[in-house]
N, C-alpha and C positions, 0 to 999 in steps of 0.2 A: 504494500500498499503507498503512496507517496503523500508526501505530507501536505497536498493541495487536497486528496483525496480525504486525508484523515481529516484535514479541518473544514471539510466542504457542509458538516453537515453542522456546525456548532460557530457558521459565520453569525456576523452581526451585523444588523444597518447602521454602520454609525453615524449617520448623518442624519438622524433623530435622534432629541434626546429628550425623554418626557419625566418630569420629576413626580414621582409618585408618592412618597413620603421622604419626609427630611425629620430625626429621631436626632437629639440631645442626648450624648451620654455624659460631660460635663458642663459647665459652662464659669469658667472663674474669672474673677477679677485679681487682676496684679499689679504689683509695684516696683519696679528694678531696682536692685539692690546695690550690685557692681558689675560694672561693664569694663570686662577685657579684648584683647583683641578679637578672636574669632565667636567670643559666648558674653553672657550677660547671667549674673545669678538675678533671681525672683523669690518674693514673697507670693502666694500664692490665697488667695482666699475664695472658696468654693462658694459659690450660689444655689446651689443646691441643696445642699448639704454643713451641717456647721464642723469643716474642718479647714484649717490652714496646712501650705505647705511650703517647701523649698526645695527648689531646683534651676539647673542652669538650662539656658534658653542656647543654641546656636544662631546667630545672628543667618546664619544662610537659610532658618526659617520663617525672616521677615519679610515682608515686601519689601519691594526697593520705594516706594513711595513713606512706609514709616522710617525704612534704614536711618536717616537724620534725627529723628524723637527718640533714639535709642539712649537714653543718660538715667544717672541715678535719680531715683523718687520719680521716673517718668510711669504714668500710668496706662492700664492696655487690658483688653478682654481679652479672653481664651478660649473658643468653646469648640469641642471635641464632641463628632459624633458619625450620623452616617445617611448617605441619601440612597435611596431604593428607584431606580430609574420604573418604568412602566415594562421594559421588558426582564424584571428580576434581577439586575443587577443590585448589586450592592457596592457604593464608594464608598472609603474613608474619608473625613473632611475635619483637615484641622484648620482653624483661621483665628492667628493672631492678629489683633487690632488694637494700634496704638491711639490715645487721646491725645488731640493736639493741647500744647501748652497754653494755661490761660492766663494772656496778657492785661495785666495791670497797671493803671499807671502809679505813679509813687504816690500821690496821696492814694488811692484806694488800698496799697501794700503797706503803707502806716496807721493807716485805719484800721484794717484787720490784725497787724499787730498790734493794737492798742487795745482793739477788742477781745482777742488770744489773752493778754495779758492780764487783760479785767474777769476773762473767764476762769480762768486760771487760779488769782488772787480770790474771789471769791468760791473757790472747791476747796483753797486750802483753809478758809475761813471757815468751813461749813456752812456756809452762805448759799445753797444750791436755790433755795426759792428766789435768789437774786436774778439768778440768769433769767435773761430774756433775749428769743431769735427775733431779729429784726427780718 
């Protein structure tokens, strides 16, 4: 039997792709802890269960558009799951997407620092009833 004959019965029409179901196995929010040449270490907090993990991710797993966003304290979402298509194929999916940095004016930054310091002092003094979020 030739290679061609063996594959005839299992060939797929690759011109059509229809998603039947998307299943999310895990969803994390992550924060970059340390950046190295080819990789970075992260803290992951599961959005589906009460769990925190630490791991290392290779920079090659990150899209070209998000590469410049890899920095200490950067935030990202990581979703792992699979897609079942109409032909019955199951395709594994892992998507990591970084959040763009928040651009604050100097005035906004100083106000946030002041507000954080006030909250910290109120908590230290046991006056959490004084805390309000505007």
